[in-house]
C-alpha positions as CSV (number, residue, x, y, z in Angstrom):
1,M,-0.3,-0.1,-0.1
2,A,3.0,2.4,0.7
3,Y,4.5,1.3,-2.5
4,W,1.6,2.9,-4.7
5,R,0.6,5.6,-2.3
6,E,4.1,6.6,-3.0
7,Q,3.8,5.7,-6.8
8,L,0.9,7.1,-7.6
9,G,0.4,9.9,-4.7
10,S,-2.2,10.0,-2.4
11,D,-4.4,11.6,-4.6
12,G,-4.1,9.4,-7.5
13,S,-2.7,11.7,-10.0
14,G,-0.1,9.4,-10.8
15,A,-2.2,7.2,-13.2
16,G,-4.1,10.4,-14.5
17,G,-7.0,9.7,-11.5
18,A,-8.9,11.4,-9.4
19,A,-8.4,12.3,-5.5
20,Q,-8.8,8.6,-3.9
21,D,-8.1,7.2,-0.4
22,F,-5.6,4.8,-0.4
23,G,-6.3,3.5,3.0
24,L,-6.3,-0.3,3.9
25,G,-8.6,-2.2,1.4
26,V,-8.5,0.3,-1.5
27,F,-7.3,-2.5,-3.8
28,G,-9.7,-5.1,-2.3
29,E,-7.8,-7.1,-0.5
30,N,-8.6,-9.5,2.4
31,F,-5.1,-8.9,4.1
32,T,-3.2,-5.9,4.1
33,V,0.5,-6.9,5.4
34,D,3.8,-5.2,6.5
35,G,6.6,-6.9,4.4
36,L,5.7,-10.1,1.6
37,P,6.8,-7.9,-1.3
38,D,5.6,-9.4,-4.2
39,D,9.7,-10.2,-5.7
40,E,10.6,-12.4,-2.3
41,V,7.1,-14.6,-1.9
42,C,6.8,-17.6,-3.9
43,I,4.5,-19.9,-5.5
44,G,3.7,-22.6,-3.2
45,D,5.1,-20.6,0.1
46,R,3.1,-22.0,3.1
47,Y,2.7,-18.8,5.8
48,R,1.4,-19.0,9.1
49,I,-0.9,-16.1,10.3
50,G,-2.7,-16.9,13.8
51,Q,-3.8,-20.6,13.6
52,A,-4.5,-20.6,10.3
53,E,-1.6,-21.7,7.3
54,F,-1.5,-20.6,3.9
55,E,-0.2,-21.5,0.6
56,V,0.8,-18.9,-2.3
57,T,-1.4,-19.9,-5.2
58,Q,-0.7,-17.4,-7.9
59,P,-0.6,-13.4,-8.8
60,R,-3.4,-11.5,-8.5
61,V,-5.2,-11.4,-11.9
62,T,-5.2,-8.5,-13.6
63,C,-8.3,-7.1,-13.9
64,Y,-9.7,-3.4,-15.3
65,R,-11.8,-3.4,-12.1
66,L,-9.0,-1.9,-9.9
67,G,-8.5,1.0,-12.2
68,L,-12.1,1.7,-12.1
69,R,-12.1,1.6,-8.5
70,L,-9.1,4.2,-8.1
71,D,-10.2,5.8,-11.4
72,A,-6.5,5.1,-12.8
73,P,-6.7,3.0,-16.1
74,T,-3.5,2.3,-16.6
75,L,-3.2,0.2,-13.1
76,P,-3.8,-3.1,-14.0
77,A,-0.4,-2.2,-16.5
78,L,1.5,-0.7,-13.8
79,L,0.9,-3.9,-11.4
80,V,2.7,-6.1,-13.9
81,E,5.1,-3.4,-15.0
82,H,5.9,-2.9,-11.4
83,G,6.2,-6.8,-10.7
84,R,3.5,-5.6,-7.6
85,P,0.6,-7.7,-8.5
86,G,-0.3,-8.8,-5.1
87,F,-0.7,-13.0,-4.9
88,Y,-3.9,-14.9,-3.8
89,L,-3.9,-17.8,-0.8
90,R,-5.4,-21.3,-0.2
91,V,-6.2,-22.0,3.1
92,I,-4.7,-25.0,4.2
93,T,-5.5,-25.0,7.7
94,E,-8.3,-23.1,9.0
95,G,-8.0,-20.9,12.3
96,Q,-8.6,-17.7,13.7
97,V,-6.4,-14.8,12.7
98,R,-6.5,-11.1,14.1
99,A,-4.7,-8.1,13.7
100,G,-1.3,-7.9,14.7
101,D,-0.6,-11.6,14.2
102,A,2.9,-12.6,13.4
103,I,3.8,-13.8,9.8
104,T,5.9,-17.2,9.5
105,R,6.5,-19.0,6.2
106,T,6.6,-22.6,7.3
107,R,7.6,-23.7,3.9
108,R,9.0,-22.4,0.5
109,G,7.6,-23.1,-2.6
110,P,9.5,-25.8,-5.2
111,H,11.9,-23.9,-7.7
112,A,11.6,-20.9,-5.5
113,L,9.8,-19.1,-8.3
114,T,8.5,-15.8,-6.7
115,V,5.2,-14.0,-7.6
116,A,6.7,-11.2,-9.6
117,R,8.6,-13.5,-11.9
118,I,5.4,-16.1,-12.5
119,D,3.2,-12.7,-13.2
120,A,5.8,-11.3,-15.9
121,L,6.7,-14.6,-17.1
122,L,2.8,-15.2,-18.5
123,Y,2.6,-10.9,-19.3
124,L,6.1,-9.9,-20.2
125,P,7.8,-10.9,-23.3
126,N,11.2,-12.7,-23.3
127,R,10.2,-16.0,-21.9
128,D,12.7,-18.3,-20.5
129,R,11.3,-21.8,-21.5
130,R,13.3,-23.1,-18.3
131,L,11.2,-20.7,-16.5
132,L,8.2,-22.2,-18.3
133,E,9.0,-25.5,-17.1
134,A,9.4,-25.0,-13.6
135,A,6.0,-23.3,-13.5
136,V,3.9,-26.0,-14.5
137,D,5.9,-28.6,-12.2
138,I,4.4,-26.4,-9.3
139,P,1.7,-28.3,-7.2
140,A,0.2,-25.3,-5.9
141,L,-0.1,-22.7,-8.8
142,S,-3.6,-22.4,-10.1
143,P,-5.5,-24.7,-12.7
144,G,-6.0,-21.6,-14.7
145,W,-2.2,-20.2,-14.7
146,R,-1.1,-23.9,-15.1
147,Q,-2.4,-24.2,-18.4
148,S,-1.9,-20.7,-19.4
149,F,2.1,-21.5,-19.1
150,Q,1.4,-25.3,-20.6
151,D,0.0,-23.3,-23.6
152,L,3.2,-21.5,-24.1
153,L,4.9,-24.6,-23.7
154,A,3.0,-26.1,-26.9
155,G,4.0,-22.9,-28.8
156,S,0.0,-21.2,-28.6
157,T,-0.4,-18.0,-26.9
158,G,-3.8,-17.5,-27.8
159,T,-2.8,-15.2,-30.8
160,T,-1.7,-17.2,-33.9
161,G,-4.3,-20.0,-33.3
162,A,-3.8,-24.2,-34.0
163,T,-1.7,-23.1,-37.3
164,G,1.2,-21.4,-35.3
165,A,2.0,-19.6,-38.7
166,A,0.9,-16.7,-40.2
167,P,-1.6,-16.1,-42.9
168,A,0.0,-16.5,-47.0
169,W,-0.2,-13.0,-47.5
170,S,-1.3,-9.5,-45.9
171,G,-4.8,-8.0,-46.3
172,F,-7.0,-8.4,-49.7
173,R,-5.9,-9.8,-53.3
174,P,-7.6,-10.3,-56.5
175,L,-8.1,-14.1,-57.6
176,C,-9.7,-15.1,-60.3
177,V,-12.8,-17.4,-60.8
178,A,-11.9,-20.1,-62.5
179,A,-15.4,-22.1,-62.4
180,V,-18.8,-21.6,-60.9
181,V,-20.7,-24.9,-59.9
182,P,-24.2,-25.8,-58.9
183,E,-23.5,-28.2,-55.9
184,S,-27.3,-28.6,-54.2
185,S,-30.4,-26.6,-54.6
186,T,-29.0,-24.1,-52.6
187,I,-24.9,-24.5,-52.3
188,T,-22.6,-22.9,-55.1
189,S,-18.9,-23.5,-55.1
190,L,-16.6,-20.7,-56.7
191,H,-13.3,-22.6,-57.9
192,L,-10.6,-19.7,-57.1
193,A,-7.3,-18.9,-59.2
194,A,-4.4,-16.8,-59.2
195,P,-5.0,-14.3,-62.3
196,D,-1.4,-15.4,-63.3
197,Q,-2.5,-19.3,-62.9
198,A,0.3,-19.7,-60.4
199,A,-0.4,-22.7,-57.9
200,L,-2.2,-20.8,-54.4
201,P,-0.1,-21.2,-51.3
202,P,-1.3,-24.0,-49.5
203,A,-4.3,-24.3,-47.2
204,L,-4.5,-26.8,-44.4
205,P,-8.1,-28.7,-44.1
206,G,-10.4,-26.9,-42.2
207,Q,-9.3,-23.4,-42.9
208,Y,-11.6,-21.0,-44.7
209,L,-11.5,-17.7,-46.8
210,T,-12.7,-14.2,-46.3
211,V,-14.0,-12.5,-49.3
212,R,-14.5,-8.7,-49.7
213,V,-16.9,-7.6,-52.5
214,P,-19.2,-4.5,-53.4
215,G,-21.9,-3.3,-51.2
216,P,-25.1,-2.0,-52.4
217,D,-24.3,1.3,-50.2
218,G,-20.6,1.5,-51.7
219,V,-19.2,0.2,-48.3
220,P,-17.5,-3.2,-49.1
221,A,-19.2,-6.2,-47.3
222,V,-17.0,-8.6,-45.7
223,R,-17.8,-12.7,-45.5
224,S,-16.1,-15.6,-44.6
225,Y,-16.7,-19.5,-46.0
226,S,-15.2,-22.3,-45.8
227,L,-12.7,-24.0,-48.5
228,S,-14.4,-26.8,-49.1
229,S,-11.4,-28.2,-51.7
230,A,-8.4,-30.9,-51.0
231,P,-5.6,-29.3,-48.9
232,G,-2.7,-28.7,-51.4
233,S,-4.8,-27.8,-54.6
234,D,-3.6,-25.4,-57.1
235,R,-6.7,-23.5,-57.1
236,Y,-9.2,-22.6,-53.3
237,R,-13.1,-23.8,-53.7
238,I,-15.2,-22.1,-51.6
239,S,-19.1,-23.2,-51.4
240,V,-21.4,-21.0,-50.3
241,K,-25.5,-21.1,-49.1
242,R,-27.7,-18.8,-50.9
243,E,-28.7,-17.2,-47.6
244,G,-28.2,-13.2,-47.3
245,A,-26.8,-10.3,-49.8
246,V,-23.2,-11.1,-50.2
247,S,-24.4,-15.0,-50.4
248,A,-26.7,-14.1,-52.9
249,F,-24.0,-11.8,-54.6
250,L,-21.9,-14.5,-54.8
251,S,-24.3,-17.1,-56.2
252,T,-25.8,-15.3,-58.5
253,R,-23.9,-12.7,-60.3
254,V,-20.7,-13.9,-60.0
255,R,-18.9,-15.7,-63.6
256,A,-16.0,-17.0,-64.4
257,G,-13.7,-15.0,-65.7
258,M,-14.4,-12.3,-62.7
259,S,-12.0,-11.2,-60.1
260,I,-13.3,-10.9,-56.3
261,E,-10.3,-9.4,-53.0
262,V,-9.9,-12.3,-50.9
263,A,-8.1,-13.0,-47.8
264,A,-5.6,-15.5,-47.4
265,P,-6.7,-18.9,-45.4
266,R,-6.7,-18.9,-42.2
267,G,-9.0,-20.4,-39.2
268,E,-8.2,-22.6,-36.1
269,F,-10.6,-25.5,-37.1
270,V,-8.1,-28.0,-39.0
271,L,-7.8,-31.6,-38.6
272,A,-4.9,-32.4,-36.2
273,P,-2.5,-35.3,-37.5
274,G,-3.0,-38.3,-35.7
275,T,-3.9,-42.1,-36.1
276,G,-7.0,-42.6,-33.5
277,P,-10.7,-42.5,-34.8
278,V,-11.8,-39.3,-36.3
279,L,-15.7,-38.3,-36.4
280,L,-16.7,-35.8,-39.6
281,I,-20.0,-34.6,-38.2
282,S,-21.8,-31.6,-39.8
283,A,-25.4,-30.6,-41.2
284,G,-26.4,-28.6,-44.1
285,V,-23.3,-26.3,-45.5
286,G,-21.5,-26.9,-42.1
287,V,-20.3,-30.4,-44.4
288,T,-17.3,-27.3,-46.3
289,P,-14.9,-27.7,-44.0
290,V,-15.1,-31.6,-43.0
291,L,-15.3,-32.2,-46.6
292,A,-11.4,-30.7,-46.9
293,M,-10.3,-33.0,-44.2
294,L,-12.1,-36.0,-45.8
295,H,-9.9,-35.4,-48.6
296,Q,-7.2,-34.9,-46.7
297,L,-7.8,-38.2,-45.1
298,A,-8.6,-40.3,-47.9
299,A,-5.2,-38.7,-48.8
300,E,-3.1,-40.2,-46.3
301,H,-5.2,-43.7,-45.6
302,G,-7.1,-44.4,-48.9
303,G,-6.1,-46.5,-51.8
304,G,-8.4,-49.3,-50.4
305,G,-5.7,-51.6,-48.5
306,S,-6.0,-52.8,-45.4
307,G,-5.4,-50.8,-42.0
308,G,-6.0,-47.2,-42.4
309,R,-7.3,-44.6,-39.9
310,E,-11.0,-45.0,-38.8
311,V,-13.1,-42.6,-40.3
312,W,-17.2,-41.9,-39.5
313,W,-18.7,-39.7,-41.7
314,L,-21.7,-38.3,-40.6
315,H,-23.8,-35.9,-42.3
316,T,-27.7,-34.7,-42.4
317,A,-29.6,-32.1,-44.8
318,R,-33.0,-31.4,-45.2
319,D,-33.5,-33.8,-48.1
320,A,-31.2,-35.1,-51.8
321,A,-31.7,-31.7,-53.2
322,Q,-30.0,-29.9,-50.7
323,Q,-27.4,-32.2,-50.3
324,A,-24.1,-31.2,-51.4
325,F,-21.2,-33.0,-52.3
326,A,-23.0,-36.9,-51.5
327,R,-20.9,-37.6,-54.5
328,E,-17.7,-36.9,-53.8
329,A,-17.6,-38.0,-50.3
330,H,-19.4,-41.2,-51.4
331,A,-16.0,-41.6,-53.3
332,L,-13.8,-40.4,-50.9
333,L,-15.0,-43.1,-48.1
334,N,-15.0,-45.5,-50.9
335,G,-11.6,-45.8,-51.3
336,M,-10.9,-45.6,-47.4
337,P,-11.0,-49.4,-45.9
338,A,-11.7,-48.3,-42.8
339,A,-14.6,-45.7,-43.0
340,R,-18.6,-45.7,-42.1
341,E,-20.5,-43.3,-43.8
342,L,-24.1,-42.2,-42.4
343,V,-26.6,-39.8,-44.2
344,F,-29.7,-38.4,-42.2
345,H,-32.6,-36.6,-44.4
346,T,-35.1,-34.4,-42.2
347,A,-37.3,-33.5,-44.5
348,P,-37.3,-35.8,-47.6
349,A,-39.4,-34.7,-50.2
350,D,-40.1,-38.2,-51.5
351,P,-38.6,-40.8,-49.3
352,A,-38.8,-42.7,-52.1
353,E,-36.3,-40.1,-54.1
354,P,-33.3,-42.4,-55.3
355,S,-29.8,-41.5,-53.5
356,P,-26.6,-41.8,-54.3
357,V,-25.3,-43.2,-50.9
358,P,-27.5,-45.0,-48.3
359,V,-29.8,-42.5,-46.4
360,S,-32.3,-42.3,-43.1
361,H,-35.1,-40.6,-42.9
362,A,-34.3,-39.5,-39.3
363,R,-32.8,-36.3,-37.5
364,L,-28.9,-37.0,-36.3
365,T,-30.1,-37.1,-32.3
366,A,-28.6,-37.9,-29.1
367,R,-30.1,-41.0,-29.3
368,V,-28.9,-41.8,-32.6
369,L,-25.7,-41.0,-31.8
370,A,-25.8,-43.6,-28.8
371,E,-26.9,-46.5,-31.1
372,L,-24.5,-46.0,-33.5
373,G,-21.2,-47.2,-31.6
374,L,-19.1,-44.4,-31.9
375,P,-15.3,-45.0,-30.6
376,S,-14.8,-43.2,-26.9
377,G,-11.2,-42.6,-28.2
378,A,-12.2,-40.8,-31.4
379,S,-11.4,-36.7,-32.0
380,A,-14.7,-34.9,-33.4
381,Y,-15.0,-31.9,-36.0
382,L,-18.3,-30.2,-36.1
383,C,-19.8,-27.9,-38.2
384,G,-23.4,-26.6,-39.0
385,P,-26.2,-24.2,-37.2
386,E,-25.1,-23.2,-33.9
387,R,-27.8,-25.3,-32.1
388,F,-26.7,-28.6,-33.6
389,M,-23.1,-28.1,-32.5
390,A,-24.1,-27.5,-29.2
391,D,-26.5,-30.4,-28.9
392,T,-24.1,-33.0,-30.8
393,T,-21.1,-31.8,-28.8
394,K,-23.1,-32.7,-25.3
395,A,-23.9,-35.7,-27.1
396,L,-20.7,-36.6,-27.7
397,V,-19.2,-35.9,-24.3
398,D,-22.2,-38.0,-22.9
399,L,-20.8,-40.5,-24.5
400,G,-17.9,-41.0,-23.4
401,L,-16.1,-38.6,-25.8
402,D,-13.0,-36.1,-24.5
403,A,-14.3,-32.6,-24.4
404,R,-11.1,-31.7,-25.1
405,R,-11.0,-33.7,-28.7
406,V,-14.6,-32.2,-30.0
407,H,-13.6,-29.3,-32.0
408,T,-16.6,-26.5,-33.8
409,E,-16.4,-24.2,-36.2
410,L,-18.6,-21.2,-35.8
411,F,-18.5,-18.6,-38.5
412,G,-20.9,-15.8,-36.3
413,T,-19.8,-13.9,-33.8
414,L,-17.3,-15.5,-30.6
415,A,-18.9,-15.9,-27.3
416,P,-18.3,-12.3,-25.5
417,V,-15.5,-12.7,-22.7
418,N,-16.9,-9.6,-20.2
419,P,-15.6,-10.2,-16.5
420,G,-17.6,-8.3,-13.9
421,M,-20.3,-7.5,-16.3
422,R,-24.0,-8.5,-16.0
423,P,-25.4,-10.8,-18.2
424,A,-27.8,-8.4,-20.4
425,A,-29.8,-9.5,-24.1
426,Q,-27.8,-10.0,-26.8
427,V,-28.6,-6.8,-29.3
428,P,-27.8,-7.0,-32.9
429,P,-24.7,-5.6,-34.0
430,H,-26.1,-1.6,-35.7
431,P,-23.8,1.6,-36.3
432,P,-22.7,3.5,-33.1
433,A,-25.3,6.1,-32.3
434,G,-24.8,9.9,-32.8
435,E,-23.3,11.1,-36.1
436,P,-21.3,9.1,-37.9
437,G,-17.6,9.6,-37.7
438,T,-15.6,10.4,-40.7
439,G,-12.3,8.4,-39.9
440,P,-11.0,5.1,-40.9
441,L,-13.7,2.5,-42.2
442,V,-13.3,-0.3,-39.5
443,T,-15.1,-3.5,-40.3
444,F,-16.4,-6.1,-38.2
445,A,-16.3,-9.1,-40.4
446,R,-17.6,-11.8,-38.3
447,S,-20.6,-9.3,-37.6
448,G,-21.0,-7.9,-41.1
449,L,-20.7,-4.6,-40.2
450,S,-18.7,-1.5,-41.3
451,A,-18.9,1.8,-39.1
452,R,-16.5,5.1,-39.3
453,W,-13.9,5.6,-36.6
454,N,-15.1,8.9,-34.7
455,P,-12.4,10.0,-32.6
456,A,-14.2,12.2,-30.6
457,T,-16.6,9.4,-28.6
458,T,-14.2,6.6,-28.7
459,T,-10.9,5.5,-27.9
460,S,-10.1,2.4,-28.9
461,L,-11.5,-0.2,-31.3
462,L,-12.9,-2.3,-28.3
463,E,-15.2,1.0,-27.7
464,L,-16.7,1.3,-30.7
465,A,-16.9,-2.7,-31.1
466,E,-19.1,-2.2,-27.9
467,A,-20.8,0.9,-29.2
468,C,-22.0,-1.2,-31.9
469,D,-23.0,-4.1,-30.0
470,V,-20.4,-6.1,-31.8
471,P,-19.9,-9.0,-29.1
472,T,-16.3,-8.6,-27.9
473,R,-13.9,-10.4,-25.3
474,W,-11.7,-8.3,-22.9
475,S,-10.5,-8.7,-19.1
476,C,-8.1,-5.7,-18.0
477,R,-8.3,-3.4,-20.9
478,T,-5.0,-1.8,-20.7
479,G,-3.1,-4.4,-23.2
480,V,-1.7,-6.7,-20.5
481,C,-3.8,-9.6,-20.4
482,H,-4.2,-10.1,-24.3
483,T,-7.6,-11.7,-24.2
484,C,-9.3,-9.4,-26.1
485,V,-6.6,-10.2,-29.3
486,T,-7.7,-10.2,-33.1
487,E,-6.7,-11.3,-36.0
488,V,-6.5,-8.2,-38.7
489,L,-7.2,-9.3,-42.2
490,S,-6.4,-6.2,-43.5
491,G,-5.4,-2.6,-42.6
492,R,-3.2,-0.7,-40.3
493,S,-3.6,0.5,-36.2
494,A,-2.0,2.1,-33.6
495,Y,-1.8,1.6,-29.8
496,R,-2.5,3.8,-27.0
497,P,-0.8,3.1,-24.2
498,E,1.4,0.6,-25.7
499,P,0.7,-2.8,-24.3
500,L,3.3,-4.6,-22.4
501,E,3.7,-7.5,-24.8
502,P,2.6,-6.7,-28.5
503,P,0.7,-10.0,-30.0
504,A,1.6,-11.9,-32.9
505,T,1.9,-10.4,-36.4
506,G,-1.4,-10.4,-37.9
507,T,-3.1,-9.5,-34.5
508,L,-3.8,-6.6,-32.6
509,L,-5.3,-6.0,-29.2
510,I,-8.8,-3.9,-29.5
511,C,-8.5,-2.6,-25.5
512,C,-5.6,-0.3,-26.5
513,S,-5.5,0.2,-30.2
514,R,-7.3,2.6,-33.1
515,P,-7.2,2.5,-36.8
516,A,-4.4,3.9,-38.7
517,S,-6.2,3.3,-42.0
518,D,-9.0,1.7,-43.2
519,L,-9.0,-1.7,-40.9
520,V,-10.8,-5.2,-41.5
521,L,-10.9,-7.7,-38.3
522,D,-12.3,-10.7,-37.7
523,L,-14.7,-9.8,-35.2
């Protein structure tokens, strides 16, 4: 307390805040103590205070609410930068504690990693791998922090996605429409090639493309579509269901020989390497990313020989007319010795209508899944309507599949992360209230919304997103925690304040950034 009173001043002026009483408890602490600085206390240390014994489990989580309480917005970043976040204690032995009780350390934590060092290891750059390995070896470290360090050891910081690779090109580039092919009564494929016919950069099975087309009001419209082509193909194929203005434009107005603007393949919903069973489960146009995965599996395990990876293909459509890629998937599966194909039509116009594959006239429900005898050790990849994915995920987990092996693709907005906020009814994204801005155009690709930047009413991209009711993810709001990290499809930005650790190339932190040019965000 004395340290921060000296750093910030008793009126909070050091952090740009109004007058505050720096009395006991102002930081929301349960214990205010003399001594025990963060650069001496170690994770796993145990202390006896009065009749009770406690164990140090983690640094205090950096949170925007502390800055709000003290009217000092940058305080969460200062706690990390100064190495004084505070720490949490786990009660080992209950007992009475009084002011004035002596504090006695009864055990030193393994590896003697201080609270300040552990905090810096998560939030600051230039991490030492040996310290990460030591951190995950401390039994007292809380599960959330241990998982974060395990992700860092695995090379996934949460900013570059499962692929760990930067997109093949920056921004949007023109690709030539080589062919337009109807796939069903509602789905049309566009085959895209480089204007010079050179091979396009390879995409991973399950990734998507983001396209930008002219909008009716002069503002470009941006949408994302899964790649349905075989990975490694010289061309890309996206398959579009006709629903909405952009998909209608792509399905009915685009012709072979035209060009459209396309961002590089990206996405975390990708087929992981392995030899265990795979479940590819889709509904409607959700077949597209899992079809790309099927192409990859067929290339690796096809040929009609013995053995091979066990693959289950479960697809549901309304009827035969709306089922896309039936013959293509069937041919791939026929060439795989350990593949099973199950197709469901929920509302066939004519149950006797011929189909190129065996069809069940039923819904793919939890009961049906339970009767199939699915392998419990499988990895599952699901794509379809949000309700379908939620219900199927629950059913698979109930059947014994590891929830960490059930992967879903969601093209809409991601579930928000807004700690400390009361749940509110979700409002469709909309332009911000008031006079339109005159600054750079900011496009939220997942939300299908564009808005001009207005520095008079917003100080960060996060504030602009909130003004538009675009679902967001954030925690610290000062560039510390990286909860708000967002992929940049095109454009430039600037930070104010600078984050303690910059995110990966091709991403930004919306909580402390603003547009420096027209900007397209995967949000």
